N, C-alpha and C positions, 0 to 999 in steps of 0.2 A: 368250203368256208365262204360265207357271204361277204365278210369284211376283213380286209387286211390292209396294212399301211406300212410305209417306209419309216423306220426309226431314224430320227434326226439327231445326229451327234453335234450338239451345240458348239463344242470347243473347236471343231474343225472348220466351222463356217467363218467367212470373212464378214465385214460389217454390212456390205450390200446384201449378202445372202441372209444374214440375221434379220435385217429389216424386211426383206421379201417374205421370209418364213412367217413373220408376225403380221402380215397384211391381212385385211379382212376380205371376204367375198365382195365383189363389186356391187354397189347399189345401183340398180338400173334407173336412170332418169331419161328414158327414151324420149325423143322429141315428140313421138306420137302421144305418149302418156301426158307429157307436159302440156301439150296443146289441148288435149282433151279436158284436162283439169282446168285450164284457163277458160275453156268454153263453158264448163259447168259453173265455174265461179261467176262468169259474166251473166249467164242465164238466171242463176239464183238471185243475183244482185238486182237484175232488171225485171224479172217476172215472178219472183217469190214462190208462193205455193204452187202456182201453175207449173213451174219448172220442177219443183219437188215431186209433184205427181207424175210428171213425165219420166223422171229418172228412177223413181220407185218402180214404175211399171217396167222400164227398160232393164234395170240392173237386178231388181229383186223379184221380178216376175209376179208381182202382186199389185192389184189396183186398190188404192185407198181413197176414200172420200174425206177422212179425217185422220190427222197424224197424231193428235194427242190421245194418249191412252186414258180411257174413262176411269174415274176413281173407283167405281164398282169393280172393275176388272183388276185393278191393283189390289183392292181389299180381298177379292176372291182368290188371289194367287196363293194365299196361305193354305187354302184347302185343296190346292192342286199339286202340291209337292209333298214328298214323303217326310215322315217324322225324323228319319235318319238325316235327311238333307237339312231340315230345319235345325236340328241339334248341332250339326257340323257348322252351319252358318253362324249360329248364335255364339258358339265357342270362339270361332274366328273373329267375329265382331268384337267380343269382349277383349281379346288379346290385342287386336289392332287399335281399338279405341283407347285402351290403357296405355299403350306405347306412345301413341300420338298425343295423348293428353299431357304426357310428361314434357312435350316440346313447347308448351305455352311459355312464352318469354316473360320474364319479369320486366316491369317498366323501369327504365333508367331515369333517375332523378338525382342529379348531383350539382354541387356548386363548384364550378371549375376554378373560380377565383372569387375573391370577396365581392359580393353583389352581382355575380354572374351565375344564373341558374340555367342549366341545360337538361332537357329531358328527351327521351325517345319513347314513343308509344307505338303500338301496332294497331292497325285498322284493317278489317277484312275487305277483300275485294268484293264489291257489292254483288256482281252477277258473274257466275261461272257456268261453263258448259262442260259436261262430262260425256265423253264418247266411249261407248262400250262396243267392241267389235262383235259381230255375229258370225255367220258362216258355218263351216263344218265343225268348228270348235269354239263356241261362244265363251268368251273370257268372263265367266260369272264373277270371279274373285275381283276383277277390276272395279266392279261397282263398290265393293267394300273399300278398296285402296284409294278411290277417289272421293267417295261420298263422306266417309268418316272424317278425314281431315278438313273437308269443306265445311261440315257441320260444326266441328270443334272450333274452327277459325271464326265462325260467325257469319259466313256469307249469307246474305239475305235471300238472293234468288239463285237457286241451284237447279239447273236444267239437265236432263239426261236424254241423249239420242242413241239409238241402237237400230240396226237394220230390222225390218219387219220379216216375219211376225216375231215380236219379242216374246221369248219363252217365259213361262211362269216362274222359273227359277230366278231370272233377272228381276222380274216384277216383285217377287217376294223379298229379295235382298234390298231393292230400292225402298220397299215399304218399311222394313225395319230400320232403314237408314233415314226415314222421314222424308223421302222424296215423293212429290206428287205431280211435278211437271215433267212427264215422260213422253217422248215423241218417237214414233216409229219411222225414223229416217236414218239412212246409213250412208257410208261412203263420203266422197268429197263434197257432195251436196249437203250433207249434215254439217260439215265444218263451215261451209259457206253460209248456211242459214244462221249458225251461231255468230258469224262475223258481221253479217248485214242485218239480220232479223227479217222475218216475213210477217204476214198477217197472223200466222199461227204460232210461230216460234220467235220469242223475243231475242233481241241482240244481247250478247254477253261481252264482258270485258276480257275474259281469258278462257281458253279452252284447254282441257286436259284429256289425256287418254291415248292409247296406242291404236294402230290401225294398219290397213294394207298400204300398198304403194300409192294408191289414189288419195287416201287419207293423209299420209305423210307429205305427199306433194302439195295437197291443198293447204295444210298447216304452214308449210314453208312459204308458199306463194302469198298467202293472206298475211302472214307475219311481216312480210316485206312491203306488202301493198298498203296496209292500213296502220296509221300511227296510234290508233286507239283500240288495238286488238293485239292480244299477246297469246303465246302458246307456252305449254309447260316445257317441252323439249322436242327436238326432231329425232324420234326414235328410229334406230336402225334394227337390223336383224338381231335375234337373241344370241347371247354369248355365255360360255362357261369355261373357266380355266381351273384345273385341279393341280395342286402341288402334292406329291406323294413321295414316301420313302419306302425302304425295303420292308417295313412292318405294316404297311397299309393293306386294307382289305380290297383285293382286286374285284370281287363281286360287287361290293358297294360302289366302287369307282365306276365300273361299267354301267351300273344302273343310273348313276348320276349323269354320265355322259349321254346315255340314251334318253333320259328324261328331258334334257335340254335340246337334244337334236330333233325331238319330235315337234318342236314349235313350228318349224318350217324348213323348206329345202335350202334356204340361205342362212340358217343358223350355223354357228361355228363352235366347236368344242376342242379344247387343247389340254393335253396331259403333260405336265412337267414332272420329271422324277429322276432320282439318283440311281434307280434300279432297273436294269434291263429285264429282270425277271418279272417285275411288276407290269411292265409294258406287255410282255408276252402273255401273262395271265389275264390282263384286262382285255386284250384282243380275243382270247378264247372265251371269256365271259360274255363279251358283246355278242359273239356269234351264237352263244347258247340262249341268251335272253331275248334277242331280237326276234326269234322264231315265234314268240308268244305275244308280240305287241301288235295292236291293231293299226298303228300308224307306221308300220315297218318300211313301207315304200318311201315315205317322207324321210324317215331316219336314214335310210340307205343313201339317198341323195345328199342329205345334210352332212353325213360322215365323209363325203368326198372333200369337204373343207377342213377336216380335222387334222390336227398335228400332234404327234407323239414325240416328245423331245427328251433326250437323255442329257443330264447335266452332271457336273462334277461334285456339287454340293447344294445344300438347301438355300444358302445365301444367294447362290447364282439363280436358283429358281425364283426367289423373291425379286431379284433384279430384273429378270426377264418378264415376270408378271407385271412389274411396275411399268416396263416399257410398253407392254400390251394394253394395260389399264382395262381389265375385263369388267363387263357388266356384273357377272357373278364370279366369285372366287371361293373355292373350297380348299382349305388347308387341311389335308387328310394325312397328318403325320402324328408321331407319338406325342410330341409336346407342341401343339399348334400355337399356343400363346407365346412361345419363345420366338417364333418367326413373325408373329403379328406386328411387332415393333418395327420390322423392316419393310412393311407394306405401306406404301403411300398413295397408290392409285387403284381404286376398285369401287364399284357401285355398291355391292353388298358382299359381306364376307361370312363364310360358314366354317366353323372350327370343329375339327375332330370327326370321327367316324359316325357319330350319331346326329349329325347336323346336315341332312340332305338339302339340296337347293329347293326341292319340292315344298318343304315346310315354309320357307320364306315366301314362296309364291302364294300360299294360302292362309296360313294361320299362326305363324310364330308371333306376329305383331308388327314386324317391320314392313315397309312399303315395297312392293315389287315393281313399281314404276321407276326405272333406273337408267343412268346414262350408258349409252352404247357407242360403238364405233370409236373408242378411244377417248370419248369426252369425259370419262372419269378422271382424266388428268386435271380438269378445271371445273367440273360440275358435280353435283350431288344427286342422290335419289330424291324422289318426291317426299316432301314433308310439310308440316303445318305452315311454315313461312312462305311456301309457294302460293298459298291462298290468302296471304296478308301483305300489307304494305307497312313499311317503317316510316314514321313521321317524326321529324326532329322539332323540338320546341326550345326557344330561348327567351329568357326574361331578365332584363338588367335593371338594377337601380341606378340612380344618378351617379353614385360613387363607383359602381361597377363600370359604367360607361366611361367615366372620367379616367379611371385607371387604365382602360384599354385604348383610350382615344389616340394617344401618341403612337401606339403600335399600329392601329388602323391607318393613321395618317401616313406613317412611313411606308407601309406596304402598298397602300392605294396609290400614293403619288409615284412610287417606284414602278407601278404598272400603268402610270399615266391615266388613272381613273380618278380625276379630281372631284367628280360628282359624288363618289363614294365618301371621300373625305369631307365634302360639304355637308352630307347628311349627318355626320358626326359633329362637325364644328358648330353647326346651327344650334344643336341641342346644348352643347357646352356653353355657347355664348348666351343662350336664353336664360340659363341659370345665373350666369355672371351678371347679366343686365338686371335681373330681379334683385340681386344682392347689392347693387350699387345705389 
């Protein structure tokens, strides 16, 4: 047997043990990595494209004279990928576009009191940078998840960076998403180029997308360093929690746990169930299925962080899940919607046996950029609003101002802000003087 694990009996644990069981694998922020990223940021800020060329040669083992992908190469990508791939992408595009288009907010326009009109409008972030990881497993679907909401939101300048050489599949997806500012730059240096701008790569207002430890560290440092630069979220390792009962399909559950574990050696998967038999059968299934998977070595390392927890009932499963606040939650029980009302913390939820997490990663329509490391307790997955700003508007008539003047006077003077009161009183007096 390749994989085996201890069954955790939740009810015999004390509070300290419960907290420890639900802890994540440690995120390494080694001083060496931190200092190296600081150096990359410094060099890109001060030397621009020269630094980018240096780091591209060093980290990607490729020498480039130009970072921007020519439009001809983007156009030709359509003929370099299979028809099957194109059909899959077009279906995914349709679903993701449809779901995100429903997120368009209605403009708020109300009269809060007589003569006081208040509005809220949304405005797109003008310039955004999309980062798409490369490496051994390029996240092709990330292009869809980032570019589609950026386009629907109305962002004027959408840039994409990915490590060289950018494969045709990424270029094709970028093409159908209407992107033409694509740059072959990866790692922390790509994030730094988005933050400061270089002769080749324009500065952006906000950056989106996952990445390795260097990318995550660069996003974190630059978010603190620059007041006019923002990030989507500080993404941690991938997570999946499954809630199962005695009628769940052990084969399906094992496949879902394995699919998430293959993301990386620091991914974490957790099974919560009321049935010891389900745990036993899932372990057997994992050992059967892992033999045929190409990323089995990564999965084996990742499974060292896994937890198989036995509970007394499904409501306890929901409570534990809320404590953990998983990035992905699969409720794989007979009546999943009955338990859904008890879930308060999760990035994305999958209901029933026919809703594998894999579908959400690619083509159901929801976004796969999600809060990790427990941040689902206070934040949400990526959506249209992340690419927009809300702007408040107010317009008062004289009567509206007059009716509120005594309220503002009372509150402003209570705060010892007499200039606030003065701005009101001058207007009220100006009308009175005209009438005299």
